[in-house]
C-alpha positions as CSV (number, residue, x, y, z in Angstrom):
1,M,0.0,0.2,0.0
2,L,1.2,3.4,-0.9
3,P,1.8,6.0,1.8
4,T,-0.9,8.4,2.1
5,G,1.0,11.3,1.2
6,T,1.8,9.5,-1.9
7,A,-1.8,8.4,-2.5
8,I,-3.3,11.7,-2.2
9,D,-0.5,13.1,-4.6
10,D,-1.5,10.4,-7.2
11,H,-5.3,11.2,-6.9
12,E,-6.9,12.9,-9.9
13,Y,-7.7,16.6,-9.3
14,P,-9.6,18.7,-9.0
15,A,-11.1,16.4,-6.2
16,T,-13.6,17.2,-3.6
17,T,-13.6,16.5,0.0
18,E,-16.2,13.6,-0.4
19,E,-14.1,12.1,-3.4
20,L,-10.9,12.0,-1.3
21,I,-12.7,10.7,1.8
22,E,-14.4,8.0,-0.3
23,A,-11.1,7.1,-2.0
24,H,-8.6,7.4,1.0
25,G,-10.9,7.7,4.2
26,D,-9.7,4.4,5.5
27,R,-6.3,5.3,5.5
28,T,-4.7,5.8,9.1
29,L,-2.4,8.8,10.1
30,E,0.1,8.0,12.5
31,L,0.5,11.0,14.8
32,P,2.7,11.7,17.8
33,N,-0.2,11.0,20.3
34,G,-2.1,8.4,18.7
35,S,-3.7,8.0,15.3
36,E,-6.9,9.2,13.1
37,T,-8.3,8.3,9.7
38,V,-8.3,10.5,6.8
39,A,-11.8,10.2,7.0
40,D,-12.0,11.7,10.5
41,V,-9.6,14.4,9.6
42,L,-11.4,15.5,6.3
43,G,-14.8,15.0,8.1
44,R,-13.7,18.0,10.3
45,L,-13.7,20.2,7.1
46,E,-16.7,21.8,5.0
47,A,-17.3,20.5,1.5
48,E,-14.5,21.8,-0.7
49,T,-12.8,21.2,-4.1
50,F,-9.1,20.8,-4.1
51,D,-7.4,21.9,-7.4
52,S,-4.0,20.2,-6.8
53,P,-2.6,17.6,-4.3
54,E,-0.7,20.5,-2.5
55,D,-4.1,21.9,-1.7
56,A,-5.5,18.5,-0.2
57,R,-2.2,17.9,1.6
58,L,-2.5,21.4,3.3
59,A,-6.2,20.7,4.3
60,V,-5.1,17.3,6.0
61,Y,-2.5,19.1,7.8
62,S,-4.8,22.0,8.9
63,A,-7.6,19.5,10.3
64,V,-5.4,16.9,12.1
65,S,-6.6,17.0,15.9
66,N,-4.2,17.8,18.9
67,K,-3.0,14.4,18.6
68,A,-0.6,15.8,16.2
69,V,1.1,18.2,18.5
70,G,3.3,17.4,21.5
71,R,2.2,19.7,24.2
72,V,-1.0,21.6,23.6
73,G,-0.6,25.4,23.7
74,Y,3.3,25.2,24.2
75,S,5.4,27.2,22.2
76,D,8.9,28.1,23.0
77,R,9.3,30.7,20.1
78,D,6.4,32.9,20.7
79,P,4.8,34.7,23.4
80,T,1.6,33.8,24.7
81,P,-1.4,35.5,22.7
82,V,-3.4,38.1,24.8
83,G,-6.3,36.3,26.1
84,S,-5.1,32.8,25.5
85,P,-6.4,30.0,27.8
86,Y,-2.8,28.7,27.8
87,K,-1.2,31.5,29.5
88,P,1.0,30.9,32.3
89,D,0.0,32.0,35.9
90,A,1.2,35.5,37.0
91,V,4.0,35.3,39.5
92,S,4.4,38.3,42.0
93,F,7.9,39.0,43.4
């Protein structure tokens, strides 16, 4: 069986979300904290037509759950956004 990325690349485009789910929905994406099927991931999106494999890949990347991230809300590069529920507790000295 081809890797999921290759199968998405080889799919005929333009393609709809429904067509990709029908063709590749049973494929499992192994994530750092579990796994999801392509159907689960694409099912989170509204019906859409993808013009290229790149568009479809970006949609999959953007719709994976928090199983794809190490620590939810953690970043050592950016300051915590104002109003974020992940902001650290204030410390008074």
